[in-house]
TIFILUM-641673 format. One record per residue (C-alpha): x, y, z; residue in one letter; residue number from 1. Coordinates in nm, 4 decimals. Each point is the difference from the previous one (the first is absolute). Layout:
<rs>
       c1       c2       c3 r   k
        X        Y        Z a NUM
...
</rs>
This chain:
<rs>
       c1       c2       c3 r   k
   6.2265  -1.7723   2.5364 m   1
   0.2878  -0.1276   0.2934 f   2
   0.0077  -0.3310  -0.1547 c   3
   0.0943   0.1207  -0.3200 v   4
   0.2480   0.2011   0.0880 i   5
   0.1449  -0.2358   0.2569 f   6
   0.0349  -0.2456  -0.2854 f   7
   0.0968   0.2555  -0.2385 s   8
   0.3380   0.0831   0.2278 l   9
   0.0627  -0.4099   0.0362 i  10
   0.0168  -0.0311  -0.3891 f  11
   0.2647   0.2499  -0.0793 f  12
   0.2787  -0.2261   0.1000 n  13
   0.1430  -0.2974  -0.1829 f  14
  -0.1798  -0.2819  -0.0956 g  15
  -0.0110  -0.3051   0.2442 i  16
  -0.1035  -0.3901  -0.1005 s  17
  -0.1250  -0.2679   0.1996 n  18
  -0.0992  -0.3432  -0.1113 t  19
  -0.2706  -0.2139   0.1841 f  20
  -0.2196  -0.2880  -0.0907 y  21
  -0.3392  -0.0040  -0.1153 t  22
  -0.2775  -0.1925  -0.1048 h  23
   0.0390   0.1180  -0.3611 m  24
   0.4220  -0.0348   0.0247 g  25
   0.2284   0.1676   0.1366 e  26
  -0.0301   0.3974  -0.0102 c  27
   0.2906   0.2931  -0.0484 t  28
  -0.1267   0.3131   0.2070 l  29
   0.2019   0.2691  -0.1166 e  30
  -0.0771   0.3448   0.1645 i  31
   0.2116   0.3190  -0.0974 y  32
   0.0620   0.2004   0.3212 g  33
  -0.1226  -0.2583   0.2179 g  34
   0.0535  -0.3085   0.1855 r  35
  -0.2321  -0.2955  -0.0234 v  36
   0.0064  -0.0052   0.4014 e  37
  -0.1331   0.3380   0.0091 d  38
  -0.2960  -0.0954  -0.1810 i  39
  -0.1000  -0.3569   0.0872 p  40
  -0.3425   0.0267  -0.1110 d  41
   0.0988  -0.0122  -0.3376 i  42
   0.1593  -0.3612   0.0365 v  43
  -0.2991  -0.1195   0.2432 n  44
  -0.2130   0.0873  -0.2780 l  45
   0.1311  -0.1251  -0.3110 v  46
  -0.0034  -0.3650   0.1740 k  47
  -0.3330   0.0531   0.1433 k  48
  -0.1301   0.0928  -0.3532 e  49
   0.2536  -0.2478  -0.1510 s  50
  -0.1968  -0.2820   0.1901 e  51
  -0.3726   0.1324  -0.0470 n  52
   0.0099  -0.0143  -0.3882 l  53
   0.1489  -0.3540   0.0241 i  54
  -0.2773  -0.0967   0.2597 n  55
  -0.2593   0.1726  -0.2055 e  56
   0.0605  -0.0905  -0.3799 f  57
   0.2742  -0.2788   0.0368 g  58
   0.3430  -0.1071  -0.0348 t  59
   0.2413   0.1431  -0.2968 m  60
   0.3181  -0.0253  -0.0958 e  61
   0.2483   0.0871   0.2488 i  62
   0.2716   0.2273  -0.0755 r  63
   0.2220   0.3512   0.1181 p  64
  -0.1659   0.3214  -0.0208 f  65
   0.0839   0.3686   0.0721 s  66
  -0.1377   0.2907   0.1805 i  67
   0.1807   0.3273  -0.1010 y  68
  -0.1134   0.3374   0.2023 i  69
   0.1595   0.2902  -0.1795 t  70
   0.0813   0.3354   0.1292 s  71
   0.0017   0.2317  -0.3365 n  72
  -0.1803  -0.0308  -0.3411 m  73
   0.3504  -0.1200  -0.1679 e  74
   0.0531  -0.2599   0.1928 e  75
  -0.3412  -0.1165  -0.0422 f  76
  -0.0127   0.0163  -0.3605 y  77
   0.3529  -0.1984  -0.0369 k  78
  -0.1603  -0.3079   0.2044 k  79
  -0.2967   0.0341  -0.1750 s  80
   0.2281  -0.1111  -0.3332 k  81
  -0.3647   0.1170  -0.1998 g  82
  -0.2476   0.2227  -0.0848 p  83
  -0.2210   0.0907   0.3375 v  84
  -0.2816   0.2483  -0.0154 p  85
   0.0368   0.3694   0.1393 e  86
  -0.2703  -0.0663   0.2535 w  87
   0.1829  -0.2995   0.0855 g  88
   0.1478  -0.0845   0.3704 i  89
   0.0435  -0.3489  -0.0231 a  90
   0.1002  -0.2636  -0.2512 v  91
   0.0230  -0.3895   0.0079 a  92
   0.2452  -0.1458  -0.2549 k  93
   0.0567  -0.3395  -0.1244 s  94
   0.3379  -0.2027  -0.0986 n  95
   0.1157   0.0672   0.2624 p  96
  -0.2869   0.0549   0.2598 d  97
   0.0345   0.3350   0.1431 r  98
  -0.2101   0.2680   0.1301 i  99
   0.1343   0.3442   0.0007 i 100
  -0.1736   0.3274   0.1959 l 101
   0.0533   0.3424   0.0454 k 102
   0.0488   0.0656   0.3820 s 103
  -0.2791   0.1766   0.1914 p 104
   0.1958   0.2972  -0.0323 g 105
   0.0198   0.0670  -0.3625 i 106
  -0.3124  -0.1908  -0.0959 a 107
  -0.2027   0.2529   0.2661 n 108
  -0.1803  -0.3103   0.1738 v 109
  -0.0152  -0.1119   0.3426 s 110
   0.1668  -0.2896   0.1205 f 111
  -0.3077  -0.1771   0.0624 t 112
  -0.0685   0.0665  -0.3701 r 113
   0.3165  -0.1254  -0.0942 m 114
  -0.0965  -0.3112   0.1709 k 115
  -0.2950  -0.0257  -0.1953 e 116
   0.1922   0.0177  -0.3254 v 117
   0.2409  -0.2538   0.1216 i 118
  -0.3023  -0.2641   0.0251 i 119
  -0.1540   0.1028  -0.3407 h 120
   0.3868  -0.0146  -0.1864 e 121
   0.0456  -0.3623   0.1960 l 122
  -0.3535  -0.1157  -0.1856 n 123
   0.1117   0.0880  -0.3025 h 124
   0.3866  -0.2137   0.0483 i 125
  -0.2380  -0.3348   0.1214 y 126
  -0.2014   0.0390  -0.3302 l 127
   0.3307   0.0132  -0.2066 y 128
   0.0346  -0.3236   0.1062 r 129
  -0.3291  -0.1538  -0.1159 i 130
   0.0242  -0.1940  -0.3663 p 131
  -0.1075   0.2048  -0.2859 y 132
   0.0071   0.3374   0.2368 h 133
   0.0684   0.2138  -0.3056 y 134
  -0.3481  -0.0597  -0.0995 s 135
  -0.1738   0.1501   0.2829 m 136
  -0.1712   0.3656  -0.0673 p 137
   0.0801   0.2978   0.2128 s 138
  -0.3276  -0.0130   0.1637 w 139
   0.0972  -0.3254   0.1296 f 140
   0.3348   0.0363   0.1137 k 141
  -0.0604   0.3441   0.1539 e 142
  -0.3720  -0.0893   0.1531 g 143
   0.1960  -0.3250   0.1849 m 144
   0.2532   0.2044   0.1271 a 145
  -0.2569   0.3211   0.1084 m 146
  -0.2121  -0.2876   0.1744 r 147
   0.3391  -0.1187   0.2030 s 148
   0.0901   0.3329   0.0856 s 149
  -0.3271   0.1138   0.1082 k 150
   0.0356   0.3124  -0.2344 e 151
  -0.3733   0.0029  -0.1634 f 152
  -0.1033   0.3576   0.1883 s 153
  -0.3110   0.1904   0.0021 l 154
   0.2169   0.2563  -0.1946 v 155
   0.0342  -0.2668  -0.3129 h 156
  -0.3630  -0.0925   0.0322 k 157
  -0.1465   0.4043  -0.0077 i 158
   0.1927  -0.0266  -0.3651 e 159
  -0.1568  -0.2987  -0.1280 i 160
  -0.3329   0.1666   0.1496 s 161
   0.0436   0.3208  -0.1660 k 162
   0.1636  -0.1973  -0.3519 s 163
  -0.3326  -0.2071  -0.0217 l 164
  -0.2268   0.3775   0.0383 w 165
   0.2422   0.1247  -0.2964 q 166
   0.0056  -0.3352  -0.1585 k 167
   0.3442  -0.0274  -0.0656 n 168
   0.0810  -0.2841   0.1989 t 169
   0.2751  -0.2355  -0.1581 l 170
  -0.1124  -0.2989  -0.1503 p 171
   0.2279  -0.3228   0.1481 l 172
   0.1248  -0.0284  -0.3292 t 173
   0.1540   0.3300  -0.0058 r 174
   0.1706  -0.1173   0.3313 l 175
   0.2587  -0.2233  -0.1666 q 176
   0.3094   0.2572   0.0709 n 177
  -0.0473   0.2355   0.2972 l 178
   0.3150   0.1779  -0.0251 n 179
  -0.0887   0.1339  -0.2965 t 180
  -0.2340   0.2391   0.1710 y 181
   0.0536   0.3484   0.1196 t 182
  -0.0128   0.0847   0.3444 e 183
  -0.3475   0.2060  -0.0384 g 184
  -0.1240  -0.3464  -0.1405 k 185
   0.2022  -0.3105   0.2243 v 186
  -0.2048   0.0594   0.3065 k 187
  -0.3305  -0.1330  -0.1753 l 188
   0.1848  -0.2621  -0.1704 a 189
   0.1465  -0.1473   0.3307 y 190
  -0.3787   0.0346   0.1668 g 191
  -0.1707  -0.1511  -0.2847 e 192
   0.2909  -0.2730   0.0030 s 193
  -0.0723  -0.0699   0.3851 a 194
  -0.3533  -0.0011  -0.0774 a 195
   0.0382  -0.2703  -0.2747 a 196
   0.1743  -0.2304   0.2958 i 197
  -0.3060   0.0822   0.1937 e 198
  -0.2616  -0.0676  -0.2921 a 199
   0.2000  -0.3329  -0.0160 l 200
  -0.0672  -0.1317   0.3428 e 201
  -0.3457   0.1198  -0.0198 y 202
  -0.1101  -0.1894  -0.2674 y 203
   0.2002  -0.2881  -0.0335 y 204
   0.0524  -0.0591   0.3801 g 205
   0.3722   0.0403   0.2279 p 206
   0.1609  -0.2694  -0.1274 d 207
   0.0201   0.1855  -0.3831 v 208
   0.3337   0.1217   0.0885 m 209
   0.1935  -0.3075   0.1121 i 210
  -0.1724  -0.1981  -0.3019 n 211
   0.1089   0.2182  -0.2557 i 212
   0.3172  -0.0364   0.1402 l 213
  -0.0011  -0.3511   0.0264 n 214
  -0.1082  -0.0450  -0.3763 n 215
   0.2958   0.2219  -0.1348 m 216
   0.2129  -0.2079   0.2124 r 217
  -0.0961  -0.2650  -0.2454 k 218
   0.1746   0.2149  -0.2393 k 219
  -0.3634   0.1370  -0.1401 i 220
  -0.0107   0.3719  -0.0540 d 221
  -0.2058   0.2515   0.1780 f 222
  -0.3014   0.0382  -0.2547 q 223
  -0.0921  -0.3738   0.0114 q 224
   0.1105  -0.0671   0.3397 s 225
  -0.2691   0.2932   0.1189 l 226
  -0.1915  -0.1511  -0.2337 e 227
   0.0239  -0.3613   0.1373 y 228
  -0.0229   0.1201   0.4008 s 229
  -0.3158   0.2419  -0.0686 s 230
  -0.1874  -0.2462  -0.3214 k 231
  -0.0283   0.3602  -0.1225 d 232
   0.1441   0.1421  -0.3340 k 233
   0.2150   0.3127   0.0313 l 234
  -0.2466   0.2011  -0.1502 i 235
  -0.3223  -0.1049   0.2549 d 236
   0.2436   0.1238   0.2324 f 237
   0.0793   0.3117  -0.1340 e 238
  -0.3858   0.0645  -0.0198 i 239
  -0.0270  -0.0860   0.3611 k 240
   0.2369   0.1961   0.1346 f 241
  -0.1378   0.3131  -0.1740 e 242
  -0.3603  -0.0959   0.1894 a 243
   0.1956  -0.0812   0.3133 y 244
   0.1729   0.3847  -0.0348 l 245
  -0.3707   0.1283  -0.0268 k 246
  -0.1588  -0.1586   0.2738 n 247
   0.3211   0.0560   0.2755 n 248
   0.1167   0.3301  -0.1363 y 249
  -0.2836   0.2311  -0.1452 n 250
  -0.0238   0.2613   0.2934 w 251
   0.3262  -0.0688   0.1668 v 252
   0.1096   0.3315  -0.1388 f 253
  -0.2615   0.1959   0.2323 l 254
   0.2994  -0.0399   0.2913 f 255
   0.2144   0.1810  -0.1984 r 256
  -0.0761   0.3304   0.1352 s 257
  -0.1698   0.1343   0.2969 p 258
  -0.2242   0.2098  -0.1478 k 259
  -0.2047  -0.3053  -0.1377 y 260
  -0.0912  -0.0588   0.3906 i 261
  -0.2443   0.2831  -0.0463 y 262
  -0.1718  -0.0911  -0.2919 v 263
  -0.0150  -0.3785   0.1615 i 264
  -0.1582   0.0730   0.3229 l 265
  -0.2779   0.1963  -0.1186 p 266
  -0.0739  -0.2843  -0.1976 i 267
   0.0225  -0.2255   0.2539 i 268
  -0.2367   0.2211   0.2089 l 269
  -0.2414   0.0184  -0.2388 v 270
  -0.0303  -0.3714  -0.1012 l 271
  -0.0092  -0.0908   0.3893 g 272
  -0.2709   0.2396   0.0572 f 273
  -0.2671  -0.1226  -0.3020 i 274
   0.1195  -0.3721   0.1608 y 275
  -0.1210   0.1046   0.3289 h 276
  -0.2951   0.2151  -0.0921 r 277
  -0.1407  -0.3115  -0.2263 n 278
   0.0698  -0.2391   0.2822 r 279
  -0.2118   0.2151   0.2114 s 280
  -0.2664   0.0026  -0.2495 k 281
   0.0077  -0.3533  -0.0076 k 282
  -0.0136  -0.0884   0.3841 i 283
  -0.2979   0.2587   0.0144 l 284
  -0.1599  -0.1741  -0.2697 k 285
   0.0800  -0.3514   0.1585 q 286
  -0.1217   0.1644   0.3479 w 287
  -0.3367   0.1102  -0.1485 e 288
  -0.0838  -0.3499  -0.1627 i 289
   0.0906  -0.1763   0.2781 e 290
  -0.2522   0.2071   0.1955 e 291
  -0.2777  -0.0472  -0.2305 k 292
   0.0736  -0.3210   0.0279 l 293
  -0.0182  -0.0227   0.4034 d 294
  -0.3672   0.2422  -0.0211 n 295
  -0.1510  -0.2314  -0.2046 s 296
   0.1052  -0.3233   0.1965 e 297
  -0.1264   0.1808   0.3011 w 298
  -0.3480   0.1080  -0.1924 t 299
  -0.0819  -0.3819  -0.0837 n 300
   0.0743  -0.1159   0.2988 e 301
  -0.2447   0.2221   0.2047 l 302
  -0.3670  -0.2038   0.0752 p 303
  -0.2641   0.0223  -0.2738 n 304
</rs>
């Protein structure tokens, strides 16, 4: 709470800009109500994550980009220059490449959470520089960004699990554009996007992402790149993805509330009791058989 109040206070004044080098190009960081040297974590984070993206997914066109941390909604929408979902706290844009974030105070998030969002949006900037990036569906772009920022949380997994039981999960064909979803459904959409990236790596190996991007660097669209990299048709992966959700997230909803502990524990205890009783019976039966064999051998050894 103190961090949110503290950073809200320093965001109230005029914007200060600073330009520094990263592996993706020169970055101009503009903070409204603060000074770059007040929060060096942001500069270090951008440098580090830019380098991580290049190291993991390969080189791309180096060009300048900007990051704006805005102190009010008017400035946020002005810098965005386009539609932004009401639930969004940040957005990445191309031509020119830029990231626009709400400050922690107006977004009602911690400074730690804001750093996760910066990593997420940096991933989008990176993908904008891949040829044919516009052919990437939202589930791939958002899933990749969540993978980098490690945002795929238990909350998302519970949402997937709950939707599995209610039979209203979203097929990948409905995850082409996540910005169309309302706040009530967007958590599921982002969760499934992150799970789709997990599924790609599960079925096709850890190098599938770099292989897809390398194919796109040859000016091949996303679907063809995925199919070349996976040796599967997209529709085959969509079927596998649904199976992956069922196999991995079917029971996660049990963590939704502590009250489920009172349901799970008796079941575990009963199953444990049955297992222990059956095991004891088998041991006693084995002892009984061994005793009969010993007696038989001892009788046979007696003189006639």
